[in-house]
C-alpha positions as CSV (number, residue, x, y, z in Angstrom):
1,M,155.7,110.7,97.4
2,Y,153.7,109.4,100.3
3,H,151.6,112.5,100.3
4,C,150.9,112.2,96.6
5,R,149.5,108.7,97.1
6,I,147.2,109.8,99.9
7,S,145.9,112.7,97.8
8,E,145.4,110.4,94.8
9,R,143.4,108.0,96.9
10,K,141.4,110.9,98.3
11,T,140.6,112.2,94.8
12,R,139.7,108.7,93.7
13,E,137.4,108.2,96.6
14,N,135.9,111.7,96.0
15,H,135.3,110.9,92.4
16,D,133.7,107.6,93.4
17,S,131.4,109.3,95.8
18,V,130.5,111.9,93.2
19,D,129.8,109.1,90.7
20,R,127.7,107.4,93.2
21,K,125.7,110.5,93.9
22,H,125.3,111.1,90.2
23,R,124.0,107.6,89.7
24,I,121.6,107.9,92.6
25,K,120.4,111.3,91.2
26,K,120.0,109.8,87.7
27,K,118.1,106.9,89.1
28,K,115.7,109.1,91.1
29,K,115.1,111.3,88.0
30,K,114.4,108.2,85.9
31,K,112.0,106.9,88.5
32,K,110.2,110.3,88.7
33,K,109.9,110.4,84.9
34,K,108.5,106.9,84.9
35,K,106.0,107.9,87.6
36,K,104.9,111.0,85.7
37,K,104.5,109.0,82.5
38,K,102.3,106.4,84.3
39,K,100.2,109.2,85.8
40,E,99.7,110.8,82.4
41,E,98.7,107.4,80.9
42,E,96.2,106.9,83.7
43,E,94.7,110.3,83.2
44,E,94.4,109.7,79.4
45,E,92.7,106.4,80.1
46,E,90.3,108.1,82.5
47,E,89.5,110.7,79.9
48,R,88.8,108.0,77.3
49,R,86.4,106.3,79.7
50,R,84.6,109.6,80.4
51,R,84.2,110.3,76.7
52,R,82.9,106.7,76.1
53,R,80.5,107.0,79.0
54,R,79.3,110.4,77.7
55,R,78.8,109.1,74.2
56,E,76.9,106.1,75.5
57,D,74.7,108.3,77.6
58,E,74.0,110.6,74.6
59,E,73.1,107.6,72.4
60,E,70.9,106.2,75.1
61,S,69.1,109.6,75.6
62,V,68.5,109.8,71.8
63,T,67.0,106.3,71.6
64,R,64.9,107.1,74.7
65,R,63.6,110.3,73.0
66,I,62.8,108.4,69.9
67,Q,60.9,105.8,71.9
68,D,59.0,108.4,73.8
69,K,57.9,110.2,70.6
70,R,56.8,106.8,69.2
71,R,54.8,106.1,72.4
72,Q,53.1,109.5,72.3
73,K,52.1,108.9,68.7
74,E,50.6,105.5,69.6
75,R,48.7,107.1,72.5
76,R,47.3,109.8,70.3
77,H,46.2,107.2,67.7
78,T,44.6,105.0,70.4
79,S,42.9,107.9,72.1
80,R,41.3,109.0,68.8
81,A,40.2,105.6,67.9
82,G,39.0,104.7,71.4
């Protein structure tokens, strides 16, 4: 009977430690998942910024090209008239 109580206590303690380990492992996994999600979100945000920047640069270059063509036309007209 005494032996039985000791073994019960040991199994209970063992289960407790297993539960503790499991909780810790679960917590670490959750933390890792959260970190991964955060990293992915940051990468997506960076990609959006890059696209936006690229689009703005393209728009700027188009407007610059149009302005250059306009200036060239004006120069041609002024050189002919002058």
